[in-house]
N, C-alpha and C positions, 0 to 999 in steps of 0.2 A: 489586481482587482482583490483587494482585500476580503477576509471571511466576516461574515454578518448577513444581515436581513435587507431587502430593501425592498418597494412596490412600485411597478410599472403600470403608468397609467396611458391605455391605448384608448383613442378616439376615431371613429370611423368617419367616412365622408358625410354621414347622415349627423353627425354629432353625438353618435351611440359611445358610451365609453363603459371601460372594464378595469378593473384593477387587476395584477397579476402578482401575486407574491413570489419572491425571488431569495433563495439562500444560498450564498456563496459558502462552498467547504473547500478547504484546502486536505487534499490527498497526504497521508502520511509519506516523509521523504527520510531517503537514506544515503547514506556517503558513498553507496556504488548503486548503480541503476543495473549492474550485471555482474555477477560470480562465477570464475571459474575456478574450479577445486577439482583435482585429482582422487581417482578411487579411493578409498581408505583414507582421506586427508580432511582437513578443516578450515574453512575459512570463517573470519568475521564479518559482520554487517552490524554498522550503528544505525540507531533510529535518531534521525534528526527532530522529528516535530510531531506532535500528537500527545496524548495525555497518557499517561501509565495509570492503570496495568494495561501491559499488551496481551494479545492471544495470537496463533497464527497457524496457518494451515498451509501444508505444502499440497499442491496439484496431483505429484506423483511420485510417493513416498517409498516407491521403488528406485527411485535413482538418485534421492537426497532425503535427509533427514534434517530437523533443524528444532535447535531448542534456544528458548529464548529468556535471559536473565536481565531484568531492568530494559535497559536500552540497548542492551547487545544482543543479537542474535548469530548463533555459531552453527553454520552450515556443516553437514558431512556428507562426501561422495560415496555412494553406494556402488553405482554402475553407470556405464557410459552413457549420456542422454541429456535432454534438456527439461526442465519444469519450472515452474513458478511458485513462488512462495509468497501468500499474500497474507500482510498483519492489520490487524484491528484493534485499535485503541479502546480507552473504557466508554468514548461517546461513541462507538462504532464506525468510527472514520476507518477508512483502509487505504493501504497504499502497497504495491508490490514491485516485485525485481523477479531477475530471471537468473537460474543458473544452469551454467553448464557443467557437465560432469566429464571430465575427460579419463 
């Protein structure tokens, strides 16, 4: 299914009908769905879709930190554990990937 807008017309057995507006959005995609990184080391994740500028949020900033420059995310492992990084584009579209720090 492609991004875009559509309408769905629904009619019941009594011939009553209504229209439902539907918007299809594709989440932001990355070159990696899962990132493994060692404590004190860095890993790079590239954004493959969406519209710049991007922002990000790390679910547990005690496990890992992340910075973003253009479409490149640098993830740094702080302590062993798992967290999730969510990225937002200029249209508020979102995408996420998981990070495991060893």
